[in-house]
Structure formats: C-alpha cells, structure tokens
N, C-alpha and C positions, 0 to 999 in steps of 0.2 A: 305337363300342362295340356289341357284339352284345346283343340283348335277352335277359335272363336267362330260363332255362327255368321257374323258379318265383320269383315275387316275393313276399316275406313281407308280410303285412298284419297290422296291429295288431288286437287284440281289439275295440277300439272301432270300427274300420273294418268289420270283419266283421259286428258286431252292427248297425251303422247300415245296411249294405247289406241285411241280412236284414229289418230293420224296414221299410225303404223298399220292398223287394220285396213284403212282406206288405201294406203300405198300397196299393200299386199293384194287387195282386190283388183286395183288398177293394173298391177304387174301381171296378175293371172289373166286378166282380160286382154292385155296387150300381147301376151304370148299365146292367146287363143286356146287356153286350157280351161276345161270344165272343172267344177269343184271336185268332182269324182276323180278326174285324172290327177289333179294336184295332190289331193289327199292320198291317193295310191302311191304317187312318187315320193311323198314325204313319210309314208308309213303311218298315217294317222287316219282317223275316221272323218267322214264328211261333216259330222256334227262338230268335231273339234275345229275343223277348218272354218266352219261358219262362225263359231265362237271367237276365233282369232280375228277374222275379218270384221266382226262386230266390235272388237276392242274390249272383250271381256277380260278382266284382270286375273281370273283364276286359271288361265291356260299355262301350261308348262313352258318355261323359257326355251328349253331345247327344241320343242315343237315349233315355237314361234320363229326362232332363228333359222331352223331348217327350211321352213316355208319361205321365209324372206330370202334365203340364199337361192332357193330354186327359182323364184320369180325375178331375181336379180336386184333386190333392194340392197344397196351398199351401205351397211351400218358401220363397217370398219374398213380401215385401209387395206389394200391388197396384200401387204406384207404380213404374213401370219406371225412373224417373229415379234413384231411390234404391236399389232392389233390396235393401232391408233384410231380413236373414234373420229369419224368424219364430222367436221363442224358445219359443213354446208352440203346438203343432199344435192341440190341443184340450184340454179339461179331462179327458177320458176316456183319452187316449193320452199316451205319453211324447213329449217333444219329440225330433225327429229330429236336430236340430243343437244343439250345446251353447251355453250362454250365453257371451257375450263374456268372455274371460278378462282381456284387457289393459285397463288403465285408459286414460282419454283422455289424449292427448298435451297437454302444457302448451305455452303459447306460447313462441316463440323469444326467448331473452334476448339482446338485441343492444345493451345499454348498456355498451359497452366503455370 
C-alpha cells in the first residue's frame, strides 16, 4: 500500500505535538543551547530539530524522544523498568499525555 500524500491528524494529536515542540524549545533555551548544538548532540539535522520544535507530525518518534531527553523533558517515570507515563508534567503546565482512561483489568475467572 502506498503512503498517503496527506495523513489526517486529530486535534488532540496536533495540540500535543505543538505543546511538546514548545516544551522542547523552552528546554533548549533554558539550557542555553543553540539549535545547532542540540541537533549535533541528538545526531539530527537542524532542519529536523526545527520541524520538531514546530510540532510537525512527520518527525521520527526516536528523534523526538532523544531531543526531549537531552533538554530534560520528563515524558516517562525515571524507572526504565516500568516506563510509567507521567500524568502531570508540572503544576504550572498542562500534562502532555492524558490520564489513563481504561480501568484495571480484573483477574481471569477460571472456575468452570
């Protein structure tokens, strides 16, 4: 199947990407890194970094996560074994990812 020329994105996805891009830009500026320095540290081009900061949806997830990690954006819990998604980024900013919607699964009923 050929890749579609335009892939539709939900409003939530567009807003989350824009929010993450802004957080990355703010983190880069807070660490006094230029776009060139951050791109070199992440192993990406300055153009890709600009696209990430602009919130474009076509950027590779690995590149986005690497840049977020370098500038200190905590997307996941510090324990790499659990990788629990943080529900609140800080008290001053909106959470990037929504709270878990599903309830916990109940145990298997195997008393036939």
